[in-house]
C-alpha distance (Angstrom), angle and dihedral (degrees) to the residues before:
residue distance angle dihedral
M1 . . .
T2 3.76 . .
A3 3.76 132.8 .
R4 3.78 107.1 -169.5
G5 3.80 94.8 169.1
T6 3.81 93.2 -140.7
R7 3.78 120.2 150.0
E8 3.82 90.4 -117.3
D9 3.79 91.2 61.1
R10 3.79 94.1 51.5
D11 3.76 117.2 97.3
A12 3.75 137.8 171.1
D13 3.79 89.5 -77.8
D14 3.80 88.2 67.0
L15 3.80 92.1 54.5
D16 3.74 131.2 69.5
V17 3.79 108.3 -105.6
E18 3.82 91.7 -117.9
E19 3.80 89.8 50.5
A20 3.79 90.6 52.3
L21 3.79 91.0 49.8
A22 3.77 91.0 48.3
L23 3.79 90.4 56.8
V24 3.78 89.8 72.3
N25 3.82 101.7 26.1
D26 3.78 93.9 94.7
G27 3.78 102.6 114.9
N28 3.80 95.5 -72.8
G29 3.78 95.7 118.1
F30 3.82 102.0 -90.9
D31 3.80 110.7 153.0
R32 3.81 113.5 -159.1
G33 3.75 92.3 -166.8
S34 3.78 95.4 56.6
A35 3.82 95.3 33.8
R36 3.78 89.9 -131.8
V37 3.76 124.8 148.6
P38 3.77 129.3 -156.6
A39 3.76 116.3 -94.0
A40 3.79 112.5 -84.1
A41 3.75 119.3 -114.6
P42 3.80 112.0 -90.2
A43 3.78 110.2 -83.5
E44 3.76 117.0 -113.5
G45 3.78 116.9 -113.0
H46 3.79 116.0 -89.9
E47 3.78 92.7 -107.0
G48 3.81 89.6 49.7
R49 3.78 91.7 60.9
R50 3.78 94.3 44.3
S51 3.78 110.7 93.6
R52 3.72 145.1 146.8
A53 3.77 110.8 -91.5
H54 3.81 91.1 -109.1
D55 3.82 94.9 56.4
T56 3.78 125.9 97.8
P57 3.83 109.7 -69.8
H58 3.80 116.3 -104.3
R59 3.76 131.5 -146.4
A60 3.77 117.3 -77.6
T61 3.81 116.0 -87.6
P62 3.83 118.5 -110.0
W63 3.79 110.3 -105.0
P64 3.84 98.7 -114.5
E65 3.78 91.2 47.5
A66 3.81 92.3 48.4
R67 3.80 89.4 58.5
A68 3.79 90.5 47.8
V69 3.82 91.8 49.9
A70 3.82 90.1 51.2
A71 3.80 91.8 49.9
R72 3.81 92.1 48.9
A73 3.79 90.9 49.9
G74 3.79 90.3 50.8
R75 3.79 93.4 48.8
A76 3.81 92.2 50.8
A77 3.80 91.6 50.0
G78 3.81 93.4 40.9
A79 3.79 91.9 56.5
R80 3.82 88.6 64.5
R81 3.80 96.1 51.7
T82 3.81 120.3 107.3
P83 3.83 117.8 -126.4
V84 3.80 118.1 -119.6
S85 3.79 133.9 -148.6
V86 3.81 111.0 -120.9
T87 3.77 132.9 -179.5
L88 3.78 117.2 -114.2
D89 3.79 92.9 -107.2
A90 3.83 90.4 58.0
A91 3.81 99.2 40.9
L92 3.81 102.4 77.3
G93 3.80 111.6 125.7
L94 3.79 95.6 11.3
V95 3.79 124.1 115.7
L96 3.80 124.0 -113.7
A97 3.80 111.3 -107.3
A98 3.81 91.5 -165.9
P99 3.80 133.5 28.2
L100 3.80 115.7 -84.8
T101 3.81 103.5 -118.4
A102 3.80 122.2 -174.5
L103 3.79 113.4 -106.7
T104 3.82 91.5 -164.9
D105 3.76 142.4 15.6
L106 3.82 113.3 -83.6
P107 2.94 110.9 -112.6
S108 3.79 91.1 23.7
F109 3.83 89.9 -153.7
D110 3.80 137.4 13.6
T111 3.81 106.9 -75.3
S112 3.76 137.2 -173.6
A113 3.79 115.0 -105.8
M114 3.83 93.0 -162.6
D115 3.79 143.3 30.9
G116 3.81 109.8 -101.1
W117 3.80 137.1 76.5
A118 3.79 132.2 -37.6
V119 3.82 103.9 -135.9
A120 3.79 132.8 -168.5
G121 3.80 122.4 -151.8
P122 3.81 124.6 -19.2
G123 3.82 121.4 -29.7
P124 2.87 159.0 -74.3
W125 3.82 93.2 74.1
D126 3.77 137.3 -162.8
V127 3.79 108.0 -124.5
R128 3.76 117.0 -133.7
D129 3.79 117.3 -132.6
E130 3.80 97.2 -123.1
G131 3.82 123.1 71.0
V132 3.79 132.2 -151.6
L133 3.80 120.6 -124.1
A134 3.80 128.3 -175.5
G135 3.78 109.7 -83.2
Q136 3.81 93.1 17.9
T137 3.76 132.0 98.6
G138 3.79 120.0 -118.6
P139 3.76 133.2 176.8
D140 3.81 112.0 -31.5
T141 3.77 92.3 -134.8
L142 3.79 143.0 3.0
A143 3.80 126.2 -135.3
D144 3.80 121.4 -139.8
G145 3.79 109.5 -78.0
E146 3.81 94.1 27.1
A147 3.78 130.2 114.3
V148 3.79 135.2 -177.9
R149 3.80 131.5 -164.1
I150 3.81 110.3 -106.1
A151 3.82 136.7 -175.7
T152 3.79 128.6 -142.7
G153 3.81 109.7 -82.6
A154 3.80 94.5 19.5
R155 3.79 121.0 133.7
I156 3.80 114.3 -95.9
P157 3.83 115.3 -123.9
A158 3.79 115.7 -121.1
D159 3.82 116.9 -89.6
T160 3.81 92.5 24.7
T161 3.82 110.4 153.7
A162 3.83 98.6 -162.6
V163 3.77 145.0 -34.3
L164 3.78 114.7 -99.8
R165 3.78 110.6 -148.8
S166 3.80 117.1 -123.1
E167 3.80 92.5 -117.6
H168 3.82 91.5 52.8
G169 3.82 97.6 53.5
R170 3.80 135.1 72.7
L171 3.79 133.6 -177.3
D172 3.81 120.4 -133.2
E173 3.77 125.9 -143.8
K174 3.80 90.2 -86.1
G175 3.80 91.8 53.6
R176 3.79 94.7 -108.1
L177 3.80 118.5 144.1
H178 3.80 121.0 -122.9
A179 3.82 126.7 -172.4
S180 3.78 130.4 -142.1
P181 2.95 104.0 -151.2
E182 3.80 107.2 14.4
P183 3.86 110.3 -119.3
S184 3.78 118.9 -116.1
P185 3.82 119.2 -122.2
G186 3.82 111.0 -76.6
Q187 3.80 93.7 11.0
D188 3.83 114.4 159.5
I189 3.80 92.8 -1.3
R190 3.81 118.2 126.0
P191 3.79 102.1 -149.9
R192 3.77 121.2 -141.6
G193 3.82 110.8 -87.0
Q194 3.82 94.2 15.4
E195 3.82 91.6 135.2
C196 3.79 99.1 32.2
R197 3.78 144.7 -25.2
N198 3.78 125.9 -123.1
G199 3.81 106.6 -81.2
D200 3.81 97.1 24.4
Q201 3.81 115.2 135.9
L202 3.79 107.3 -117.3
L203 3.82 99.8 178.5
P204 3.80 132.4 5.9
N205 3.74 129.3 -117.8
G206 3.82 108.2 -82.5
A207 3.80 97.9 37.9
V208 3.80 114.8 140.1
I209 3.80 112.8 -115.3
T210 3.81 105.3 -120.9
P211 3.81 127.2 172.4
A212 3.82 88.3 -94.2
V213 3.81 90.5 52.4
L214 3.81 89.3 52.8
G215 3.78 89.6 52.9
L216 3.80 92.3 48.5
A217 3.80 91.7 47.5
A218 3.79 91.7 51.6
A219 3.79 92.1 47.5
A220 3.81 89.4 49.4
G221 3.80 91.5 55.0
Y222 3.82 104.8 -96.5
D223 3.82 126.4 143.8
T224 3.81 94.9 171.6
L225 3.80 135.4 22.2
A226 3.79 133.1 -148.2
A227 3.80 104.6 -121.7
V228 3.78 142.8 165.6
P229 3.83 106.4 -101.6
R230 3.76 120.9 -115.1
P231 3.81 112.7 -95.3
R232 3.81 109.6 -105.6
V233 3.80 114.3 -129.0
E234 3.79 131.0 -170.3
V235 3.82 118.8 -163.5
L236 3.81 118.9 -149.4
V237 3.82 112.6 -166.1
L238 3.79 111.3 -158.2
G239 3.80 129.1 -165.4
D240 3.80 136.7 88.9
E241 3.80 90.5 -143.1
L242 3.81 95.3 65.8
L243 3.79 126.5 110.3
T244 3.81 123.2 -161.1
E245 3.81 95.6 -157.9
G246 3.77 142.7 16.1
R247 3.77 130.2 25.7
P248 3.81 126.9 -42.5
H249 3.80 113.4 -90.9
D250 3.80 142.2 161.4
G251 3.80 94.6 11.8
L252 3.81 93.0 -47.6
I253 3.82 120.9 119.6
R254 3.78 135.2 -164.9
D255 3.77 118.5 -94.8
A256 3.81 104.9 -116.4
L257 3.81 97.1 172.5
G258 3.81 97.7 57.7
P259 3.82 92.3 62.7
M260 3.83 94.3 36.5
L261 3.79 106.2 46.0
P262 3.85 103.4 54.3
P263 3.83 96.7 56.6
W264 3.80 90.1 41.0
L265 3.80 90.6 52.6
R266 3.81 90.3 47.8
A267 3.79 88.7 52.2
L268 3.81 86.5 55.6
G269 3.81 89.4 56.7
A270 3.80 99.8 -97.5
E271 3.78 129.6 135.1
V272 3.79 106.5 -132.2
V273 3.79 103.9 -146.9
A274 3.81 98.3 179.0
V275 3.81 144.5 -1.8
R276 3.79 112.0 -155.6
R277 3.81 129.7 -177.8
L278 3.78 111.3 -149.5
G279 3.79 106.0 165.6
D280 3.80 118.4 -148.6
D281 3.80 97.7 -38.1
A282 3.81 117.9 132.6
K283 3.81 94.7 -167.8
A284 3.79 92.2 49.7
L285 3.80 90.2 48.4
Q286 3.80 92.0 51.0
R287 3.81 91.8 48.8
A288 3.80 91.1 48.3
V289 3.79 94.3 49.6
S290 3.81 93.2 44.2
S291 3.80 94.7 48.5
S292 3.80 98.7 41.6
L293 3.80 117.3 113.0
A294 3.80 94.0 -166.6
D295 3.79 122.2 120.0
L296 3.81 88.7 -132.6
I297 3.78 130.3 25.7
V298 3.81 115.9 -158.9
T299 3.80 117.8 -162.3
T300 3.80 126.2 -169.9
G301 3.78 120.7 -145.1
G302 3.78 127.7 -11.9
T303 3.82 96.1 86.5
A304 3.82 97.9 112.6
G305 3.81 128.1 70.9
G306 3.79 103.5 -91.9
P307 3.82 126.0 128.1
V308 3.83 93.4 -95.9
D309 3.81 97.7 36.1
H310 3.80 98.5 113.9
V311 3.81 104.6 164.5
H312 3.81 97.3 92.3
P313 3.82 95.4 45.4
V314 3.81 91.1 48.5
L315 3.81 91.3 50.1
R316 3.80 89.5 50.4
R317 3.79 91.6 52.8
L318 3.80 90.3 48.4
E319 3.82 90.8 49.0
A320 3.78 91.0 -125.0
E321 3.80 120.4 173.5
L322 3.79 114.1 -120.9
L323 3.78 108.5 -139.5
V324 3.81 93.5 172.3
D325 3.79 122.6 17.1
G326 3.78 107.0 178.7
V327 3.80 126.9 -17.2
T328 3.79 129.2 -134.0
V329 3.80 92.4 -119.0
R330 3.80 134.0 111.1
P331 2.92 124.1 -113.1
G332 3.79 103.5 25.1
H333 3.81 104.5 34.5
P334 3.86 96.8 149.4
M335 3.82 96.1 58.0
L336 3.79 119.3 126.2
L337 3.80 143.6 -168.7
A338 3.80 120.9 -152.1
R339 3.77 134.6 -179.6
L340 3.79 111.4 -141.8
A341 3.79 122.1 -139.6
D342 3.82 92.3 -100.2
G343 3.82 93.0 52.7
R344 3.80 98.3 -100.7
H345 3.80 119.8 124.2
L346 3.78 137.8 -126.9
V347 3.80 125.6 -158.1
G348 3.78 113.6 -162.1
L349 3.79 112.2 -154.9
P350 3.81 123.5 -163.2
G351 3.78 114.6 -109.7
N352 3.80 98.3 -120.6
P353 3.81 108.0 94.1
L354 3.81 102.3 -125.9
A355 3.80 89.7 39.1
A356 3.80 87.4 54.6
V357 3.80 90.1 51.4
S358 3.79 88.2 52.2
G359 3.80 90.1 53.3
L360 3.77 91.6 46.1
L361 3.81 92.5 54.9
T362 3.80 94.7 38.4
L363 3.80 100.2 48.6
A364 3.82 114.1 2.9
E365 3.81 98.7 47.4
P366 3.83 97.9 53.3
L367 3.81 91.4 40.8
L368 3.81 93.3 50.9
G369 3.80 92.3 45.0
A370 3.79 90.9 52.9
L371 3.82 92.6 44.6
A372 3.79 88.2 55.3
T373 3.86 89.6 43.3
R374 3.79 89.4 -124.6
P375 3.81 114.5 158.9
A376 3.79 111.9 -104.3
P377 3.81 112.7 -108.4
E378 3.77 115.2 -104.4
P379 3.82 109.8 -106.1
Y380 3.78 116.3 -117.9
T381 3.78 137.3 -178.5
L382 3.78 138.7 -148.7
P383 3.80 130.1 -174.0
L384 3.78 116.3 -100.1
R385 3.78 113.3 -118.8
D386 3.81 92.1 -149.4
A387 3.79 135.1 30.3
V388 3.82 116.2 -97.0
H389 3.80 124.8 -152.0
G390 3.77 112.0 -126.9
H391 3.75 135.4 -152.4
P392 3.81 111.1 -102.6
Y393 3.80 94.2 -118.6
D394 3.81 109.7 5.1
T395 3.79 137.8 70.4
R396 3.81 114.8 -106.1
L397 3.81 126.3 -147.6
I398 3.80 111.2 -150.0
P399 3.84 126.2 -174.3
V400 3.81 111.9 -119.6
V401 3.78 139.2 176.3
L402 3.79 120.5 -138.7
R403 3.78 114.3 -123.1
G404 3.78 115.5 175.6
D405 3.78 108.3 -53.3
A406 3.81 96.5 -18.3
A407 3.80 140.1 74.2
V408 3.80 114.9 -128.8
P409 3.83 114.7 -151.8
L410 3.79 114.8 -130.8
H411 3.77 129.7 -139.5
Y412 3.81 122.1 -127.6
N413 3.78 92.0 59.1
G414 3.81 100.3 139.2
P415 3.81 118.2 131.1
A416 3.82 93.8 -103.6
M417 3.82 94.9 45.6
L418 3.80 130.8 96.7
R419 3.80 99.2 172.1
G420 3.81 93.3 91.3
I421 3.81 97.9 43.5
A422 3.82 90.4 47.1
A423 3.81 88.7 64.6
A424 3.81 96.7 36.9
D425 3.80 132.4 110.4
A426 3.80 94.7 -165.5
L427 3.78 146.3 -12.8
A428 3.78 118.1 -106.0
V429 3.79 117.3 -139.6
V430 3.81 105.7 -133.5
P431 3.82 115.5 -167.2
P432 3.82 123.4 -133.9
G433 3.79 110.2 -71.4
G434 3.80 94.7 30.4
A435 3.79 135.0 -99.6
R436 3.77 131.9 -88.3
A437 3.79 125.7 -131.1
G438 3.80 109.7 -79.8
Q439 3.80 94.1 22.6
E440 3.81 115.5 134.7
A441 3.81 113.5 -112.4
E442 3.79 129.9 -172.0
L443 3.80 111.9 -115.7
L444 3.79 130.7 -147.3
D445 3.79 109.5 -154.1
L446 3.79 120.3 -136.0
P447 3.82 120.1 -134.4
W448 3.78 93.5 -113.6
A449 3.82 95.7 47.1
A450 3.82 91.7 116.0
A451 3.81 92.7 53.8
G452 3.79 92.7 86.7
I453 3.79 97.3 -132.9
G454 3.77 106.0 -175.5
A455 3.80 103.0 -162.6
C456 3.77 111.9 115.7
F457 3.80 132.9 179.1
T458 3.78 105.8 -169.3
């Protein structure tokens, strides 16, 4: 957690609402009553904003476009990655690098769909002494008028007419089996190849490997799968003021991002290969970036223009290409995305915790998803239960909880705060000027949204 106090790290959350409104109420058409803002200046073309890190800075990128730029960068880099062969127990969450094709018929033999009797011909039937259990061999064939006890999943003997369910059969005093009602031919038999035939495509290239996919792959005969490897991420925590244990004291504060970012990145499908704390040391940062073998380097803090903000100077010395240099979003305006000379990427997150979360969801999440070739989640909206103040010009990301068919904005949503996001299910995307109660807002889900955390600060 850092709090540099630079102008770049300040957002509307740091200002009184009236002060923020006054910033633009200078005869330029801002209407407080309608919460409208003047039209933004036309955005430069994508190529116009792209520059080497030593070129003249460009205007911040609009928030939706910043996410699109990150996704495009990830797709371009992901296309060059080599698929890997992984065992089923290590494949969860990866993406198939080749179609999943059945290696056998499913089922691979006629099986019983119920516990009961395999019967041949019309009843009543003489019941054979032996039974057939799953995984065991029974009689090879049945003659007309014969039946044999059979368990669900067991192999059906040849010439079986149907399976008579246990609850539909009764034995008379002579041990003969009677049916009520009589089963129809083929009843409760799963024929060989009912689900698929050997060689059928079960799932296409690019499908996400879920627990159900692992089960299907095992049933279809697979021990390993060809998959897109997890993107490797290295986290560089910057700041001399950060403590790794104990309580804040003497101007020093606890590092909140070091514990938070690695599990969050893993939840986004990344392999976190290292977490390094460098302090405010430009040479150490340059060595770390130059020597890293990760697909993505994530830095925390140092992205603004203060005396110890070294990320931009280091990127200039490394001749990195700035794809995004600042985003019109609050919190998190001074985030950045750079492509290094060797094709790897660096996402620079602001040091304030919620601002860092904003950068993570704006730039790192779409880039990592594209690197892993995961399909982008479908956007969705919900109405806001309460009105939300907006920044005059920039998008705001506000922690919300989902209650029924509405999103409830949370308090404690300043750029240096984590109390709101810790209780949140999602972040609401609030357009410039704010949103009224009942207005639909796009939502960005958080990885733990399904955990059902009940804490709420409304």
